[in-house]
PAPA-962757 format. One record per residue (C-alpha): y negated, z, x; residue number from 1. Coordinates in Angstrom, 1 decimal. Last residue first. Layout:
N
+--------+--------+--------+-----+
!     py !     pz !     px !   n !
+--------+--------+--------+-----+
!      Y !      Z !      X ! NUM !
...
+--------+--------+--------+-----+
//
This chain:
367
+--------+--------+--------+-----+
!     py !     pz !     px !   n !
+--------+--------+--------+-----+
!    5.7 !    1.8 !  -11.3 ! 367 !
!    8.0 !    4.5 !  -11.7 ! 366 !
!    9.3 !    5.3 !  -14.8 ! 365 !
!    8.1 !    8.6 !  -16.9 ! 364 !
!    8.7 !    9.1 !  -20.7 ! 363 !
!   11.9 !   10.0 !  -20.6 ! 362 !
!   10.5 !   13.5 !  -18.9 ! 361 !
!    9.5 !   14.7 !  -22.2 ! 360 !
!    5.9 !   16.8 !  -22.0 ! 359 !
!    6.2 !   19.5 !  -24.6 ! 358 !
!    3.4 !   21.6 !  -26.0 ! 357 !
!    3.2 !   21.4 !  -29.9 ! 356 !
!    6.6 !   22.8 !  -30.3 ! 355 !
!    9.6 !   20.9 !  -31.9 ! 354 !
!   11.3 !   22.4 !  -34.5 ! 353 !
!   13.6 !   19.0 !  -35.2 ! 352 !
!   12.4 !   18.7 !  -38.8 ! 351 !
!    9.4 !   20.3 !  -39.2 ! 350 !
!    7.5 !   18.9 !  -36.3 ! 349 !
!    4.6 !   20.6 !  -35.2 ! 348 !
!    1.5 !   18.8 !  -33.3 ! 347 !
!   -2.1 !   20.4 !  -32.3 ! 346 !
!   -5.6 !   19.3 !  -33.7 ! 345 !
!   -4.8 !   19.8 !  -37.2 ! 344 !
!   -8.2 !   18.9 !  -38.8 ! 343 !
!   -7.9 !   15.3 !  -38.2 ! 342 !
!   -5.4 !   15.2 !  -40.7 ! 341 !
!   -1.5 !   14.7 !  -39.6 ! 340 !
!    1.4 !   12.6 !  -40.6 ! 339 !
!    4.4 !   13.4 !  -39.6 ! 338 !
!    6.7 !   11.0 !  -39.1 ! 337 !
!   10.2 !   11.3 !  -37.2 ! 336 !
!   10.8 !    9.7 !  -34.0 ! 335 !
!   13.2 !   13.0 !  -33.0 ! 334 !
!   12.3 !   14.2 !  -30.2 ! 333 !
!    8.3 !   12.3 !  -29.5 ! 332 !
!    7.4 !   13.0 !  -33.5 ! 331 !
!    5.5 !   10.3 !  -34.7 ! 330 !
!    2.1 !   10.7 !  -35.9 ! 329 !
!   -0.2 !   10.7 !  -33.2 ! 328 !
!    1.4 !    8.8 !  -30.5 ! 327 !
!    2.1 !    6.1 !  -33.4 ! 326 !
!    0.2 !    3.1 !  -30.9 ! 325 !
!   -0.8 !    4.8 !  -27.7 ! 324 !
!    2.2 !    3.0 !  -25.8 ! 323 !
!    2.7 !    5.3 !  -22.9 ! 322 !
!    1.5 !    4.6 !  -18.9 ! 321 !
!    3.6 !    6.6 !  -16.8 ! 320 !
!    3.3 !    7.8 !  -13.4 ! 319 !
!    5.5 !    9.1 !  -10.9 ! 318 !
!    4.2 !   10.5 !   -8.0 ! 317 !
!    4.5 !   10.0 !   -4.1 ! 316 !
!    1.1 !   10.8 !   -3.0 ! 315 !
!   -0.5 !    7.3 !   -2.6 ! 314 !
!    1.0 !    5.8 !   -5.2 ! 313 !
!    0.4 !    9.0 !   -7.5 ! 312 !
!   -3.5 !    8.7 !   -6.0 ! 311 !
!   -3.4 !    5.2 !   -6.4 ! 310 !
!   -2.7 !    5.1 !  -10.3 ! 309 !
!   -4.5 !    8.1 !  -10.8 ! 308 !
!   -8.0 !    6.7 !  -10.0 ! 307 !
!   -7.7 !    4.1 !  -12.3 ! 306 !
!   -6.7 !    6.6 !  -14.7 ! 305 !
!   -9.9 !    8.3 !  -14.0 ! 304 !
!  -12.0 !    5.3 !  -13.6 ! 303 !
!  -11.1 !    4.2 !  -17.1 ! 302 !
!  -11.7 !    7.5 !  -18.6 ! 301 !
!  -15.4 !    7.3 !  -17.6 ! 300 !
!  -16.6 !    9.7 !  -19.6 ! 299 !
!  -20.7 !    8.7 !  -19.7 ! 298 !
!  -18.8 !    5.3 !  -21.3 ! 297 !
!  -17.2 !    6.8 !  -24.0 ! 296 !
!  -20.3 !    8.6 !  -24.6 ! 295 !
!  -22.5 !    5.8 !  -24.6 ! 294 !
!  -20.5 !    3.9 !  -26.8 ! 293 !
!  -20.1 !    7.4 !  -29.4 ! 292 !
!  -23.9 !    7.3 !  -29.3 ! 291 !
!  -24.1 !    3.3 !  -30.0 ! 290 !
!  -22.0 !    3.7 !  -32.9 ! 289 !
!  -23.5 !    6.7 !  -34.3 ! 288 !
!  -27.4 !    4.9 !  -33.8 ! 287 !
!  -26.2 !    2.7 !  -35.8 ! 286 !
!  -22.9 !   -0.1 !  -36.1 ! 285 !
!  -19.5 !    0.9 !  -35.4 ! 284 !
!  -17.6 !    2.9 !  -32.7 ! 283 !
!  -16.2 !    0.2 !  -30.7 ! 282 !
!  -17.3 !   -1.9 !  -27.9 ! 281 !
!  -16.5 !    0.7 !  -24.6 ! 280 !
!  -13.2 !    1.6 !  -26.8 ! 279 !
!  -12.6 !   -1.9 !  -27.0 ! 278 !
!  -12.9 !   -2.4 !  -22.9 ! 277 !
!  -11.2 !    1.0 !  -22.4 ! 276 !
!   -7.9 !   -0.6 !  -23.8 ! 275 !
!   -5.9 !    2.8 !  -23.7 ! 274 !
!   -2.1 !    3.0 !  -22.0 ! 273 !
!   -2.4 !    6.9 !  -23.0 ! 272 !
!   -1.0 !    9.3 !  -20.0 ! 271 !
!    2.0 !   10.2 !  -18.3 ! 270 !
!    1.7 !   12.3 !  -14.9 ! 269 !
!    4.7 !   13.5 !  -12.7 ! 268 !
!    4.9 !   15.7 !   -9.4 ! 267 !
!    2.1 !   17.9 !  -10.7 ! 266 !
!    0.1 !   20.2 !   -9.1 ! 265 !
!   -1.1 !   18.1 !   -6.2 ! 264 !
!   -1.3 !   14.6 !   -8.8 ! 263 !
!   -3.5 !   16.4 !  -11.3 ! 262 !
!   -5.8 !   18.4 !   -9.8 ! 261 !
!   -6.5 !   15.3 !   -7.0 ! 260 !
!   -7.2 !   13.5 !  -10.8 ! 259 !
!   -9.9 !   16.3 !  -11.5 ! 258 !
!  -11.4 !   16.5 !   -7.8 ! 257 !
!  -11.8 !   12.6 !   -8.1 ! 256 !
!  -13.3 !   12.5 !  -11.6 ! 255 !
!  -16.3 !   15.1 !  -11.1 ! 254 !
!  -17.1 !   13.4 !   -7.9 ! 253 !
!  -17.2 !    9.9 !   -9.2 ! 252 !
!  -19.4 !   11.1 !  -12.1 ! 251 !
!  -21.5 !   13.2 !   -9.0 ! 250 !
!  -22.1 !    9.8 !   -7.6 ! 249 !
!  -22.4 !    7.9 !  -10.5 ! 248 !
!  -25.8 !   10.0 !  -11.7 ! 247 !
!  -27.3 !   10.5 !   -8.3 ! 246 !
!  -27.0 !    6.6 !   -8.3 ! 245 !
!  -28.5 !    6.0 !  -11.7 ! 244 !
!  -31.4 !    8.4 !  -10.2 ! 243 !
!  -31.9 !    6.3 !   -7.3 ! 242 !
!  -32.1 !    2.9 !   -9.1 ! 241 !
!  -34.8 !    5.1 !  -11.3 ! 240 !
!  -37.3 !    5.8 !   -8.2 ! 239 !
!  -36.2 !    2.3 !   -6.9 ! 238 !
!  -37.4 !    0.6 !  -10.0 ! 237 !
!  -40.2 !    3.2 !  -10.3 ! 236 !
!  -41.8 !    1.5 !   -7.0 ! 235 !
!  -40.8 !   -2.1 !   -8.0 ! 234 !
!  -43.5 !   -1.3 !  -10.6 ! 233 !
!  -45.7 !    0.2 !   -9.0 ! 232 !
!  -46.2 !   -2.8 !   -6.6 ! 231 !
!  -46.5 !   -5.1 !   -9.7 ! 230 !
!  -44.8 !   -8.4 !  -11.5 ! 229 !
!  -44.8 !   -6.7 !  -14.6 ! 228 !
!  -47.1 !   -3.8 !  -15.2 ! 227 !
!  -45.8 !   -0.1 !  -15.0 ! 226 !
!  -45.8 !    1.7 !  -18.6 ! 225 !
!  -41.9 !    1.0 !  -19.1 ! 224 !
!  -41.1 !    1.8 !  -15.8 ! 223 !
!  -42.8 !    5.6 !  -16.1 ! 222 !
!  -40.9 !    6.0 !  -19.3 ! 221 !
!  -37.6 !    5.0 !  -17.9 ! 220 !
!  -38.0 !    7.3 !  -14.9 ! 219 !
!  -39.2 !   10.3 !  -17.0 ! 218 !
!  -36.0 !    9.9 !  -18.9 ! 217 !
!  -33.4 !    9.7 !  -16.0 ! 216 !
!  -35.2 !   12.5 !  -14.3 ! 215 !
!  -35.0 !   14.9 !  -17.6 ! 214 !
!  -31.3 !   14.2 !  -18.1 ! 213 !
!  -30.0 !   14.3 !  -14.7 ! 212 !
!  -29.4 !   17.8 !  -14.9 ! 211 !
!  -27.5 !   17.3 !  -18.0 ! 210 !
!  -27.1 !   14.5 !  -20.6 ! 209 !
!  -26.9 !   11.7 !  -18.7 ! 208 !
!  -23.9 !   13.6 !  -16.3 ! 207 !
!  -22.0 !   14.3 !  -18.7 ! 206 !
!  -19.6 !   17.6 !  -17.4 ! 205 !
!  -16.4 !   16.8 !  -16.8 ! 204 !
!  -13.3 !   18.9 !  -18.8 ! 203 !
!  -10.4 !   19.3 !  -18.2 ! 202 !
!   -8.4 !   21.1 !  -21.2 ! 201 !
!   -5.3 !   23.5 !  -20.4 ! 200 !
!   -2.7 !   23.1 !  -23.5 ! 199 !
!    0.5 !   22.3 !  -21.3 ! 198 !
!    0.1 !   18.6 !  -22.4 ! 197 !
!   -3.3 !   18.7 !  -20.5 ! 196 !
!   -6.4 !   17.6 !  -22.9 ! 195 !
!   -8.5 !   15.2 !  -21.0 ! 194 !
!  -12.4 !   14.2 !  -20.8 ! 193 !
!  -12.6 !   17.4 !  -23.9 ! 192 !
!  -15.0 !   16.2 !  -26.7 ! 191 !
!  -15.1 !   12.9 !  -26.0 ! 190 !
!  -11.0 !   12.0 !  -25.4 ! 189 !
!   -8.1 !   11.4 !  -23.4 ! 188 !
!   -4.6 !   13.1 !  -23.7 ! 187 !
!   -3.4 !   14.4 !  -20.5 ! 186 !
!    0.8 !   14.4 !  -19.4 ! 185 !
!    2.3 !   16.7 !  -17.4 ! 184 !
!    5.5 !   16.6 !  -15.0 ! 183 !
!    6.7 !   19.4 !  -13.2 ! 182 !
!   10.4 !   18.2 !  -12.4 ! 181 !
!    9.9 !   14.9 !  -12.2 ! 180 !
!   12.9 !   12.0 !  -13.2 ! 179 !
!   13.1 !    9.0 !  -10.9 ! 178 !
!   10.9 !   10.5 !   -7.7 ! 177 !
!    8.6 !    8.3 !   -6.3 ! 176 !
!    9.0 !    6.6 !   -3.2 ! 175 !
!    5.8 !    6.8 !   -0.4 ! 174 !
!    4.5 !    3.3 !    0.9 ! 173 !
!    3.0 !    3.3 !    4.2 ! 172 !
!   -0.7 !    2.6 !    4.4 ! 171 !
!   -2.4 !   -0.9 !    5.5 ! 170 !
!   -6.0 !    0.2 !    6.0 ! 169 !
!   -9.4 !   -0.7 !    4.4 ! 168 !
!  -12.8 !    0.4 !    5.6 ! 167 !
!  -15.5 !    0.7 !    3.5 ! 166 !
!  -18.2 !    1.5 !    5.3 ! 165 !
!  -21.8 !    2.7 !    3.4 ! 164 !
!  -25.3 !    2.5 !    3.6 ! 163 !
!  -28.3 !    4.5 !    1.6 ! 162 !
!  -31.2 !    3.0 !    0.7 ! 161 !
!  -30.1 !    2.2 !   -3.2 ! 160 !
!  -26.6 !    2.0 !   -1.9 ! 159 !
!  -26.1 !   -0.7 !    0.7 ! 158 !
!  -22.4 !   -1.8 !    1.1 ! 157 !
!  -20.8 !   -3.2 !    4.6 ! 156 !
!  -17.1 !   -4.3 !    4.2 ! 155 !
!  -14.3 !   -4.0 !    6.7 ! 154 !
!  -10.8 !   -5.1 !    6.3 ! 153 !
!   -7.3 !   -4.7 !    7.6 ! 152 !
!   -7.6 !   -1.7 !    9.7 ! 151 !
!   -3.8 !    0.0 !   10.8 ! 150 !
!   -5.0 !   -0.6 !   14.4 ! 149 !
!   -7.7 !    1.8 !   13.6 ! 148 !
!   -5.1 !    4.6 !   13.5 ! 147 !
!   -6.0 !    6.2 !   10.2 ! 146 !
!   -9.4 !    8.3 !    9.4 ! 145 !
!   -9.3 !   12.0 !    9.3 ! 144 !
!  -11.8 !   13.3 !    6.2 ! 143 !
!  -15.5 !   13.2 !    5.6 ! 142 !
!  -16.4 !   10.3 !    7.6 ! 141 !
!  -19.6 !   10.6 !    9.4 ! 140 !
!  -20.6 !    7.4 !   10.6 ! 139 !
!  -22.8 !    6.2 !   13.6 ! 138 !
!  -22.9 !    2.0 !   13.9 ! 137 !
!  -22.2 !    1.5 !   18.0 ! 136 !
!  -23.8 !   -1.5 !   19.8 ! 135 !
!  -26.5 !   -4.3 !   18.8 ! 134 !
!  -24.4 !   -3.7 !   15.2 ! 133 !
!  -23.0 !   -7.2 !   15.2 ! 132 !
!  -23.4 !   -8.3 !   19.0 ! 131 !
!  -22.3 !   -5.1 !   20.7 ! 130 !
!  -19.7 !   -3.7 !   18.4 ! 129 !
!  -18.9 !   -0.4 !   17.8 ! 128 !
!  -18.1 !    1.8 !   14.5 ! 127 !
!  -18.7 !    5.5 !   15.3 ! 126 !
!  -19.6 !    8.2 !   17.2 ! 125 !
!  -16.6 !    8.7 !   19.8 ! 124 !
!  -15.0 !    4.9 !   19.1 ! 123 !
!  -13.8 !    2.5 !   16.5 ! 122 !
!  -13.7 !   -0.8 !   17.4 ! 121 !
!  -14.3 !   -4.6 !   15.9 ! 120 !
!  -13.2 !   -7.5 !   17.3 ! 119 !
!  -10.4 !   -7.2 !   15.1 ! 118 !
!  -12.0 !   -7.0 !   11.6 ! 117 !
!  -11.4 !  -10.0 !   10.2 ! 116 !
!  -13.3 !  -11.6 !    6.7 ! 115 !
!  -16.4 !  -10.0 !    7.9 ! 114 !
!  -18.2 !   -8.0 !    5.6 ! 113 !
!  -21.6 !   -8.2 !    3.3 ! 112 !
!  -22.8 !   -6.0 !    0.2 ! 111 !
!  -26.2 !   -5.4 !   -1.4 ! 110 !
!  -26.9 !   -8.6 !   -3.0 ! 109 !
!  -28.6 !   -7.5 !   -6.6 ! 108 !
!  -32.6 !   -7.8 !   -5.1 ! 107 !
!  -31.5 !  -10.9 !   -3.1 ! 106 !
!  -30.5 !  -12.2 !   -6.0 ! 105 !
!  -27.1 !  -14.7 !   -6.8 ! 104 !
!  -26.7 !  -17.9 !   -8.2 ! 103 !
!  -24.2 !  -17.7 !  -10.7 ! 102 !
!  -20.6 !  -18.3 !  -10.9 ! 101 !
!  -19.3 !  -21.7 !  -13.3 ! 100 !
!  -17.8 !  -19.7 !  -16.7 !  99 !
!  -14.7 !  -18.7 !  -18.1 !  98 !
!  -14.4 !  -16.5 !  -21.8 !  97 !
!  -10.6 !  -15.5 !  -21.8 !  96 !
!   -7.5 !  -16.8 !  -22.7 !  95 !
!   -5.2 !  -15.7 !  -19.6 !  94 !
!   -5.0 !  -19.0 !  -18.2 !  93 !
!   -8.8 !  -19.1 !  -18.6 !  92 !
!   -9.8 !  -16.1 !  -16.6 !  91 !
!   -7.7 !  -17.4 !  -13.8 !  90 !
!   -8.7 !  -20.5 !  -13.5 !  89 !
!  -13.0 !  -18.9 !  -13.6 !  88 !
!  -11.3 !  -16.1 !  -10.9 !  87 !
!  -10.1 !  -18.8 !   -8.2 !  86 !
!  -14.1 !  -20.0 !   -8.5 !  85 !
!  -15.4 !  -16.6 !   -7.9 !  84 !
!  -12.3 !  -15.7 !   -4.7 !  83 !
!  -13.5 !  -19.0 !   -3.6 !  82 !
!  -17.4 !  -18.1 !   -3.2 !  81 !
!  -16.0 !  -14.6 !   -1.9 !  80 !
!  -14.1 !  -16.3 !    1.2 !  79 !
!  -17.6 !  -18.8 !    1.6 !  78 !
!  -19.6 !  -15.5 !    2.7 !  77 !
!  -16.6 !  -13.9 !    4.3 !  76 !
!  -16.8 !  -17.2 !    6.8 !  75 !
!  -20.5 !  -16.6 !    7.2 !  74 !
!  -19.7 !  -12.8 !    8.6 !  73 !
!  -17.3 !  -13.8 !   10.8 !  72 !
!  -19.5 !  -16.5 !   12.1 !  71 !
!  -21.8 !  -13.8 !   13.5 !  70 !
!  -25.5 !  -15.0 !   13.2 !  69 !
!  -27.4 !  -16.5 !   15.6 !  68 !
!  -26.0 !  -20.2 !   15.2 !  67 !
!  -27.1 !  -20.4 !   11.8 !  66 !
!  -31.1 !  -20.7 !   12.9 !  65 !
!  -30.0 !  -21.9 !   16.6 !  64 !
!  -28.5 !  -25.2 !   14.4 !  63 !
!  -25.1 !  -26.6 !   16.2 !  62 !
!  -23.7 !  -23.9 !   13.7 !  61 !
!  -24.3 !  -25.8 !   10.8 !  60 !
!  -21.4 !  -28.7 !   11.6 !  59 !
!  -18.8 !  -25.5 !   12.2 !  58 !
!  -20.4 !  -24.7 !    8.9 !  57 !
!  -19.3 !  -27.9 !    7.5 !  56 !
!  -15.4 !  -27.2 !    8.5 !  55 !
!  -16.0 !  -23.6 !    6.3 !  54 !
!  -17.2 !  -26.0 !    3.4 !  53 !
!  -13.9 !  -28.1 !    3.8 !  52 !
!  -11.6 !  -25.3 !    3.9 !  51 !
!  -13.4 !  -23.1 !    0.7 !  50 !
!  -12.9 !  -26.4 !   -0.9 !  49 !
!  -15.3 !  -28.9 !   -2.6 !  48 !
!  -14.0 !  -30.5 !   -5.9 !  47 !
!  -15.3 !  -34.0 !   -6.6 !  46 !
!  -16.6 !  -35.3 !  -10.2 !  45 !
!  -19.7 !  -37.5 !   -8.1 !  44 !
!  -22.5 !  -36.0 !   -9.8 !  43 !
!  -21.3 !  -32.7 !  -12.0 !  42 !
!  -18.6 !  -32.0 !   -9.3 !  41 !
!  -20.7 !  -32.4 !   -5.7 !  40 !
!  -23.8 !  -30.7 !   -7.4 !  39 !
!  -21.9 !  -27.8 !   -8.6 !  38 !
!  -20.3 !  -27.1 !   -5.5 !  37 !
!  -23.1 !  -27.9 !   -3.4 !  36 !
!  -25.5 !  -25.4 !   -5.2 !  35 !
!  -22.5 !  -23.1 !   -4.8 !  34 !
!  -22.5 !  -23.2 !   -1.0 !  33 !
!  -26.3 !  -23.1 !   -1.0 !  32 !
!  -26.3 !  -19.3 !   -3.2 !  31 !
!  -23.8 !  -18.4 !   -0.8 !  30 !
!  -25.7 !  -19.2 !    2.2 !  29 !
!  -29.1 !  -17.6 !    0.9 !  28 !
!  -27.3 !  -14.5 !    0.1 !  27 !
!  -25.6 !  -14.3 !    3.5 !  26 !
!  -28.8 !  -15.0 !    5.5 !  25 !
!  -31.0 !  -12.2 !    2.9 !  24 !
!  -28.2 !   -9.4 !    3.6 !  23 !
!  -27.7 !  -10.1 !    7.4 !  22 !
!  -31.2 !   -9.9 !    7.9 !  21 !
!  -31.1 !   -6.7 !    6.2 !  20 !
!  -28.1 !   -5.3 !    8.0 !  19 !
!  -30.2 !   -6.5 !   11.3 !  18 !
!  -33.6 !   -4.6 !   10.6 !  17 !
!  -31.6 !   -1.0 !    9.4 !  16 !
!  -30.0 !   -1.8 !   12.8 !  15 !
!  -33.2 !   -1.5 !   14.7 !  14 !
!  -33.9 !    1.4 !   12.5 !  13 !
!  -30.8 !    3.3 !   13.2 !  12 !
!  -28.1 !    2.6 !   10.9 !  11 !
!  -26.4 !    6.0 !    9.4 !  10 !
!  -23.1 !    4.9 !    7.5 !   9 !
!  -21.2 !    7.1 !    5.3 !   8 !
!  -17.2 !    6.3 !    5.0 !   7 !
!  -15.7 !    4.8 !    2.0 !   6 !
!  -11.9 !    5.2 !    2.8 !   5 !
!  -10.0 !    2.0 !    1.0 !   4 !
!   -6.0 !    2.3 !    0.6 !   3 !
!   -3.2 !   -0.1 !    0.9 !   2 !
!    0.1 !   -0.1 !    0.3 !   1 !
+--------+--------+--------+-----+
//
């Protein structure tokens, strides 16, 4: 399996300027390559592949304006465009809505990378490359990183004014037990983020309604008073972006704590296979529907399920996604229909006498 470690980077003032120049160049290269593909298809009916564009890149690098940038950085940008085009055909085969990739704005172009980290090295203070960083990019890892020889991918991402390095390592697979001895089931909801099968609620704070609500409200009001395309609007937009980044970081930290607690104390986790996209679009019309959709988005149950997937695989825990159809009515032991009203929050079967707090080992299938 592959795991990606997100490490905070502390570039110097000179390295900040270098990374900003890389961002602008890769954004321009991406838009130019996309325009070339669109024009070739509209005028000649031909499709340009990533291999053809990389050959053209070799000719473009005869120009000093292109040659001063690392080739691996430019190849990664062209591969990113190829991935976007492959997504069109993937969505078309699935019957989903598909369209042409969009041109990207520099304001939202915050990610750069290299197609292979073979020329980089991890030293005592951080990531070293003489030409790419102009020296060593200082890192502050929050945990021990695997050996650098296992690193397969390197991406740099700007989050507001901060820079993060995403390092992907090839990790050995851990085989999960076929039948866990300490399983747990979780039920995702709005009142509590997750209710465990042993009756313990797992609550996560609603970030947009707690300590950051006042900052978010003030920043939005200040933005609405700004004149369009003014310098003050740019400053207020940056402040609003920082508030949203702070909310996202707090939410992510809470979800990591909950998912880590589940995988550390139990050797099997079962959850409902929910339609997260449908939950974020449901709730009905009006203010009540908007409140329900906002609550689901603020809870981020999809992020919790995503974290459980790779943490169970990393730690050798069993995980099962249960079909939610009939789970509120049918008894999981005798499969008898036990209708319940919304007031009844616990399951009690009157036929087999099954108590409300129980989880079956047969729900688990190693994925």
